[in-house]
TISEVEX-983343 format. One record per residue (C-alpha): residue number from 1; residue in one letter; x, y, z. Coordinates in nm, 2 decimals, padded with zeros to 4 digits. Each point is the difference from the previous one (the first is absolute). Example, Ala and Ser with C-alpha at 12.3 -4.5 7.8 and 13.67 -1.06 7.14 Angstrom:
BEGIN
[site 1 'A' [01.23 -00.45 00.78]]
[site 2 'S' [00.14 00.34 -00.07]]
This chain:
BEGIN
[site 1 'X' [22.21 13.66 00.74]]
[site 2 'X' [00.12 00.23 00.33]]
[site 3 'X' [00.40 00.02 00.06]]
[site 4 'X' [-00.03 00.24 00.27]]
[site 5 'X' [-00.17 -00.06 00.36]]
[site 6 'X' [-00.01 00.26 00.17]]
[site 7 'X' [-00.10 -00.04 00.43]]
[site 8 'X' [-00.06 00.22 00.34]]
[site 9 'X' [00.19 -00.16 00.25]]
[site 10 'X' [-00.14 00.05 00.43]]
[site 11 'X' [-00.37 -00.17 -00.05]]
[site 12 'X' [00.04 -00.09 -00.36]]
[site 13 'X' [00.30 -00.26 -00.04]]
[site 14 'X' [00.11 00.03 00.39]]
[site 15 'X' [-00.26 -00.17 00.21]]
[site 16 'X' [-00.07 00.15 00.29]]
[site 17 'X' [00.25 -00.19 00.22]]
[site 18 'X' [00.25 00.13 -00.19]]
[site 19 'X' [00.08 -00.28 -00.27]]
[site 20 'X' [-00.03 -00.12 -00.28]]
[site 21 'X' [-00.22 -00.29 -00.07]]
[site 22 'X' [00.19 -00.31 -00.15]]
[site 23 'X' [-00.26 -00.08 -00.29]]
[site 24 'X' [00.03 00.39 -00.13]]
[site 25 'X' [00.39 -00.09 00.01]]
[site 26 'X' [-00.01 -00.20 -00.22]]
[site 27 'X' [-00.30 00.18 -00.18]]
[site 28 'X' [00.26 00.27 -00.05]]
[site 29 'X' [00.33 -00.24 -00.13]]
[site 30 'X' [-00.15 -00.16 -00.21]]
[site 31 'X' [-00.19 00.27 -00.20]]
[site 32 'X' [00.36 00.16 00.06]]
[site 33 'X' [00.20 -00.33 -00.23]]
[site 34 'X' [-00.28 00.09 -00.19]]
[site 35 'X' [00.16 00.31 -00.12]]
[site 36 'X' [-00.29 00.25 00.16]]
[site 37 'X' [00.16 00.28 00.20]]
[site 38 'X' [-00.11 00.05 00.39]]
[site 39 'X' [00.03 00.27 00.09]]
[site 40 'X' [-00.06 00.18 00.37]]
[site 41 'X' [-00.22 00.30 00.06]]
[site 42 'X' [00.04 00.13 00.36]]
[site 43 'X' [-00.05 00.33 00.15]]
[site 44 'X' [00.27 -00.06 00.21]]
[site 45 'X' [00.41 00.03 -00.07]]
[site 46 'X' [00.21 -00.26 -00.20]]
[site 47 'X' [00.18 -00.05 00.28]]
[site 48 'X' [-00.26 -00.13 00.23]]
[site 49 'X' [-00.05 -00.29 -00.28]]
[site 50 'X' [00.32 -00.19 -00.02]]
[site 51 'X' [-00.15 -00.31 00.22]]
[site 52 'X' [-00.28 00.01 -00.28]]
[site 53 'X' [00.23 -00.02 -00.34]]
[site 54 'X' [00.21 -00.27 00.21]]
[site 55 'X' [-00.33 -00.22 00.06]]
[site 56 'X' [-00.09 -00.03 -00.33]]
[site 57 'X' [00.32 -00.02 -00.20]]
[site 58 'X' [00.00 00.39 -00.12]]
[site 59 'X' [00.29 00.18 00.13]]
[site 60 'X' [00.28 00.16 -00.11]]
[site 61 'X' [-00.19 -00.17 -00.36]]
[site 62 'X' [00.09 00.20 -00.33]]
[site 63 'X' [-00.31 00.05 -00.19]]
[site 64 'X' [-00.18 00.01 00.35]]
[site 65 'X' [-00.21 00.39 00.13]]
[site 66 'X' [-00.09 00.06 00.31]]
[site 67 'X' [-00.27 00.38 -00.02]]
[site 68 'X' [-00.03 00.07 00.34]]
[site 69 'X' [-00.04 00.32 00.18]]
[site 70 'X' [-00.42 -00.06 -00.10]]
[site 71 'X' [00.20 00.10 -00.39]]
[site 72 'X' [00.22 00.24 00.17]]
[site 73 'X' [00.35 -00.23 -00.13]]
[site 74 'X' [00.03 -00.23 -00.28]]
[site 75 'X' [00.35 -00.26 00.07]]
[site 76 'X' [00.14 -00.21 -00.10]]
[site 77 'X' [00.04 -00.36 00.22]]
[site 78 'X' [00.38 -00.06 -00.15]]
[site 79 'X' [00.23 00.21 00.15]]
[site 80 'X' [-00.28 00.24 00.14]]
[site 81 'X' [00.05 00.20 -00.30]]
[site 82 'X' [-00.30 00.33 00.03]]
[site 83 'X' [-00.11 00.01 -00.33]]
[site 84 'X' [-00.29 00.26 00.17]]
[site 85 'X' [-00.05 00.30 00.24]]
[site 86 'X' [-00.25 00.22 00.08]]
[site 87 'X' [-00.03 00.14 00.36]]
[site 88 'X' [-00.17 00.33 00.18]]
[site 89 'X' [00.19 00.33 00.13]]
[site 90 'X' [00.08 00.05 00.32]]
[site 91 'X' [-00.23 00.32 00.07]]
[site 92 'X' [-00.24 -00.24 -00.07]]
[site 93 'X' [00.11 -00.27 00.18]]
[site 94 'X' [00.05 00.24 00.27]]
[site 95 'X' [-00.38 00.12 -00.07]]
[site 96 'X' [-00.17 -00.26 00.09]]
[site 97 'X' [00.19 -00.10 00.28]]
[site 98 'X' [-00.06 00.35 00.15]]
[site 99 'X' [-00.39 -00.08 -00.06]]
[site 100 'X' [-00.02 -00.28 00.14]]
[site 101 'X' [00.25 00.09 00.37]]
[site 102 'X' [-00.39 00.09 00.15]]
[site 103 'X' [-00.19 -00.34 -00.09]]
[site 104 'X' [00.18 -00.19 00.30]]
[site 105 'X' [-00.19 -00.30 -00.11]]
[site 106 'X' [00.14 00.05 -00.36]]
[site 107 'X' [00.36 -00.23 -00.05]]
[site 108 'X' [00.17 00.17 -00.26]]
[site 109 'X' [00.26 -00.23 -00.19]]
[site 110 'X' [00.32 00.21 -00.25]]
[site 111 'X' [00.20 -00.23 -00.28]]
[site 112 'X' [00.34 00.03 -00.17]]
[site 113 'X' [00.09 -00.21 -00.18]]
[site 114 'X' [00.16 -00.23 00.26]]
[site 115 'X' [-00.22 00.09 00.31]]
[site 116 'X' [-00.33 00.07 00.12]]
[site 117 'X' [00.04 00.32 00.30]]
[site 118 'X' [-00.29 -00.05 00.22]]
[site 119 'X' [-00.24 00.23 00.26]]
[site 120 'X' [-00.18 -00.18 00.24]]
[site 121 'X' [00.11 -00.31 -00.04]]
[site 122 'X' [-00.35 -00.16 00.18]]
[site 123 'X' [00.03 -00.40 00.16]]
[site 124 'X' [-00.22 -00.13 -00.25]]
[site 125 'X' [00.17 00.18 -00.27]]
[site 126 'X' [00.38 -00.12 00.09]]
[site 127 'X' [-00.22 -00.35 00.04]]
[site 128 'X' [-00.13 00.10 -00.38]]
[site 129 'X' [00.37 00.00 -00.20]]
[site 130 'X' [00.14 -00.22 00.20]]
[site 131 'X' [00.26 -00.19 -00.21]]
[site 132 'X' [-00.18 00.23 -00.34]]
[site 133 'X' [00.19 00.32 00.01]]
[site 134 'X' [00.29 00.07 00.15]]
[site 135 'X' [-00.09 00.35 00.18]]
[site 136 'X' [00.08 00.28 00.31]]
[site 137 'X' [-00.13 00.14 00.23]]
[site 138 'X' [-00.01 00.41 00.03]]
[site 139 'X' [-00.14 00.23 00.23]]
[site 140 'X' [00.11 00.39 -00.08]]
[site 141 'X' [-00.25 00.24 -00.18]]
[site 142 'X' [00.15 00.00 -00.20]]
[site 143 'X' [00.18 -00.17 -00.35]]
[site 144 'X' [00.34 00.24 -00.01]]
[site 145 'X' [00.21 -00.28 -00.02]]
[site 146 'X' [-00.17 -00.16 -00.36]]
[site 147 'X' [00.15 00.34 -00.17]]
[site 148 'X' [00.23 -00.05 -00.35]]
[site 149 'X' [-00.12 -00.35 00.02]]
[site 150 'X' [-00.25 -00.23 -00.22]]
[site 151 'X' [-00.40 00.03 00.11]]
[site 152 'X' [-00.18 -00.27 -00.16]]
[site 153 'X' [-00.35 00.07 00.18]]
[site 154 'X' [-00.17 -00.02 00.32]]
[site 155 'X' [-00.24 -00.17 00.18]]
[site 156 'X' [-00.29 00.05 00.21]]
[site 157 'X' [-00.06 -00.25 00.18]]
[site 158 'X' [-00.39 -00.06 00.26]]
[site 159 'X' [-00.24 -00.43 -00.05]]
[site 160 'X' [-00.29 00.29 -00.08]]
[site 161 'X' [-00.02 00.05 -00.36]]
[site 162 'X' [-00.31 00.24 00.05]]
[site 163 'X' [00.24 00.20 00.23]]
[site 164 'X' [00.30 00.00 -00.31]]
[site 165 'X' [-00.26 00.13 -00.23]]
[site 166 'X' [-00.06 00.31 00.24]]
[site 167 'X' [00.41 00.09 00.03]]
[site 168 'X' [-00.01 -00.06 -00.36]]
[site 169 'X' [-00.28 00.22 -00.09]]
[site 170 'X' [00.21 00.25 00.26]]
[site 171 'X' [00.28 -00.04 -00.22]]
[site 172 'X' [-00.09 00.13 -00.37]]
[site 173 'X' [00.24 00.36 00.06]]
[site 174 'X' [00.25 -00.32 00.10]]
[site 175 'X' [-00.02 -00.23 -00.28]]
[site 176 'X' [-00.04 00.16 -00.33]]
[site 177 'X' [00.28 -00.14 -00.14]]
[site 178 'X' [-00.03 -00.31 00.18]]
[site 179 'X' [-00.19 -00.35 -00.07]]
[site 180 'X' [-00.20 -00.13 00.27]]
[site 181 'X' [-00.11 -00.38 00.05]]
[site 182 'X' [-00.09 -00.28 00.34]]
[site 183 'X' [00.23 -00.25 00.03]]
[site 184 'X' [-00.07 -00.31 00.29]]
[site 185 'X' [-00.27 00.19 00.17]]
[site 186 'X' [00.23 00.18 00.17]]
[site 187 'X' [00.16 00.30 -00.22]]
[site 188 'X' [-00.07 00.28 -00.22]]
[site 189 'X' [00.33 00.00 -00.22]]
[site 190 'X' [00.11 00.35 -00.13]]
[site 191 'X' [00.24 -00.04 -00.33]]
[site 192 'X' [00.06 00.24 -00.28]]
[site 193 'X' [-00.32 00.07 -00.23]]
[site 194 'X' [00.07 -00.26 -00.31]]
[site 195 'X' [00.14 -00.27 00.26]]
[site 196 'X' [-00.16 -00.31 00.05]]
[site 197 'X' [00.00 -00.35 -00.06]]
[site 198 'X' [-00.21 00.02 -00.35]]
[site 199 'X' [00.28 00.24 -00.10]]
[site 200 'X' [00.27 -00.20 00.10]]
[site 201 'X' [-00.16 -00.29 -00.19]]
[site 202 'X' [-00.01 00.19 -00.26]]
[site 203 'X' [00.34 00.21 00.03]]
[site 204 'X' [00.16 -00.37 00.07]]
[site 205 'X' [-00.21 -00.16 -00.38]]
[site 206 'X' [00.18 00.25 -00.18]]
[site 207 'X' [00.31 -00.03 00.12]]
[site 208 'X' [00.05 -00.41 -00.07]]
[site 209 'X' [-00.26 00.01 -00.29]]
[site 210 'X' [-00.29 -00.22 00.18]]
[site 211 'X' [-00.33 00.17 -00.18]]
[site 212 'X' [-00.21 00.08 00.31]]
[site 213 'X' [-00.32 -00.21 -00.13]]
[site 214 'X' [00.25 -00.32 00.03]]
[site 215 'X' [00.01 00.09 00.39]]
[site 216 'X' [-00.22 -00.12 00.33]]
[site 217 'X' [00.03 00.21 00.30]]
[site 218 'X' [-00.18 -00.21 00.28]]
[site 219 'X' [-00.01 00.27 00.38]]
[site 220 'X' [-00.23 00.04 00.29]]
[site 221 'X' [-00.04 00.39 00.05]]
[site 222 'X' [-00.07 00.32 -00.14]]
[site 223 'X' [00.39 00.06 -00.03]]
[site 224 'X' [00.01 -00.34 -00.22]]
[site 225 'X' [-00.24 00.19 -00.19]]
[site 226 'X' [00.16 00.19 -00.27]]
[site 227 'X' [00.12 -00.29 -00.14]]
[site 228 'X' [-00.27 -00.23 00.05]]
[site 229 'X' [-00.17 00.26 -00.26]]
[site 230 'X' [00.35 00.06 -00.25]]
[site 231 'X' [00.09 -00.42 -00.02]]
[site 232 'X' [-00.18 -00.22 -00.31]]
[site 233 'X' [-00.20 -00.21 00.31]]
[site 234 'X' [-00.04 00.20 00.37]]
[site 235 'X' [-00.03 -00.26 00.26]]
[site 236 'X' [-00.15 00.10 00.33]]
[site 237 'X' [00.10 -00.30 00.27]]
[site 238 'X' [-00.30 -00.16 00.25]]
[site 239 'X' [00.07 00.30 00.22]]
[site 240 'X' [-00.03 00.26 -00.20]]
[site 241 'X' [-00.13 00.27 00.16]]
[site 242 'X' [-00.42 00.01 -00.11]]
[site 243 'X' [00.06 00.32 -00.09]]
[site 244 'X' [00.28 -00.08 -00.29]]
[site 245 'X' [-00.17 -00.34 -00.18]]
[site 246 'X' [-00.25 00.17 -00.20]]
[site 247 'X' [00.31 00.19 -00.19]]
[site 248 'X' [00.20 -00.40 -00.05]]
[site 249 'X' [00.01 -00.25 -00.28]]
[site 250 'X' [-00.04 -00.31 00.25]]
[site 251 'X' [00.04 00.00 00.35]]
[site 252 'X' [00.14 -00.38 00.12]]
[site 253 'X' [-00.24 -00.29 00.16]]
[site 254 'X' [00.29 00.07 00.27]]
[site 255 'X' [00.23 00.23 00.24]]
[site 256 'X' [00.30 00.10 00.06]]
[site 257 'X' [-00.03 -00.27 00.24]]
[site 258 'X' [-00.07 -00.28 -00.21]]
[site 259 'X' [00.21 00.02 -00.32]]
[site 260 'X' [-00.15 00.23 -00.22]]
[site 261 'X' [00.25 00.10 -00.17]]
[site 262 'X' [00.05 -00.38 -00.12]]
[site 263 'X' [-00.37 00.06 -00.10]]
[site 264 'X' [00.07 00.24 -00.25]]
[site 265 'X' [00.34 -00.16 -00.13]]
[site 266 'X' [-00.21 -00.33 -00.11]]
[site 267 'X' [-00.28 00.12 -00.12]]
[site 268 'X' [00.12 00.31 -00.17]]
[site 269 'X' [00.40 -00.15 -00.07]]
[site 270 'X' [-00.03 -00.34 -00.06]]
[site 271 'X' [-00.43 -00.02 -00.08]]
[site 272 'X' [-00.09 -00.22 00.30]]
[site 273 'X' [-00.27 00.05 00.06]]
């Protein structure tokens, strides 16, 4: 029997209209009542998932957990108790920032534990992040104001995936100690090496005493692949990027807009399909 479901948020649990379907909510609450833990696993920060946790009845709950920053943080929801944190250095963030400055078509994000600092906040990015993530736009050609602060990760944003892959090939000298992944068909994510959702899932299993074979991981994009491969059952929703689908144990019939999470719960928790 599966004891824990770990699910990506954007484009997996959360629909393209930024809501969670009623059927998904009901299925998740039913699974929780049956003793199955439901753990959001997101590239966003913990402070951006409060409303999602409230919707699912998980906000400020003991022995319920959230994996954030692609595994860079693990939090027990009760009292927002931080169980694990691993970021990048200021020097690493600064080098990435300075590299991307000449690329006028790249939006740069630098994450601290409570804020996202965004350079070149393109209108499409403002619209995409609305209601998802608290952000502050910055305009300087340096991030000196972040010296001495904890930095979680950096992101390069462009909606051309092939272009981002070309940029990745140019920064290997900067990313040798980093974990590089992709999300939301627009982000290159730059975390500390060994920080990813799969490692976060294993750490959480170790913390709470669940064997990873007893977990289901659900996602849609490359930053979810490590947990999909690590879990006992790795699931891609129907809108998962095509190149990732062969890596999944199961692809849902439904996409993020049509109750994909409920489908997984009904089929693999309650054996109703």
